[in-house]
C-alpha angles and dihedrals in degrees: 000000000000113000115225136181126216121210120202141160105186143030095329103224090151090048088054092049092049093046091050091050090050091049090050091052094246095115112052095219147098115227099226097177148000115216116202129179094193112067093198097049120129092232087075090063090049091050092050090050090049094046095241116152111242137212108189119178142168111232094208090062089068126073092233147354087258089057096054094039090052089056091046093051090049091052093045092050092047089052091049094243113174101176135034120208118192110214106180096330103160099201132088114247113242132214096270093060094035093054093047093051104025110175090001101086114090130184135194118217128189099231140056098267136245080044117079103002122179130027125358095012091165091052090047092053093043092050092047090056095232116169094211128043129146149153132304129196112198145162114259121244133163095289133074107270091333103118124116112291117242101180142343138194130194130234119196115224107210124197109266093037114127123218087256090055091051091050091051092050091049092048091052088055092045094051090056101033100049098053089047093052092046089052092052092047095049093045088052091048092051091050090053090050093053096049 
C-alpha cells in the first residue's frame, strides 16, 4: 500500500473526503501523516477522529522555511511517505520539500486554473462575475498554482447563487474529484514500480 501524507491548514473537508475514500477501499493508500501549519485548525480534530498521525507546527517558531521543511521531510521519510497531497494547505511549498518529492506533490485548487490562482479563488471568480468556474488538481512546482494540470471539472455559477452556494458546489466536486485523481496517480505509480 502506498503511503501518503495530507497537508492542510483549515477545516479539512478534503482530508475527510480522502480518508473516507481510503477507508472504503476506493483509494489504494495508507494515510501515514497529516501535516498542519495551524495548531488550532479543525482538521486536527478530524485527523484525531480518523486515527491519522499528525505533525502540527507553527512556522514562526522556526528560523526559516528551510528549517521547518527540513523537519517535515525528515518526518515524511521516516514514515515512508511516497506522495504528498495538499488539501487546503495555505502555504507555498519551498525548495526543500519540492526537491525531496519532485513530481509527487499534488494540490487541489478551487478554480479552473490558470484563472484565479492564489488565495480566495472562489471569491475572485464570484467577484469577476464568471458563469463557469471549477476545480483543478495539479502538480506543485515553484510557482503559485502554476504546476502541470492533472484534471479539472467545471462548476456552473447561475445568477442568484450566493458566494456560499458557489463554495458548496465547488466542494461537492472537490470531494469526488480529488480521491479519483489520487487513485489514478497511485495506480499509475504502482504499475511503474512493477515494470
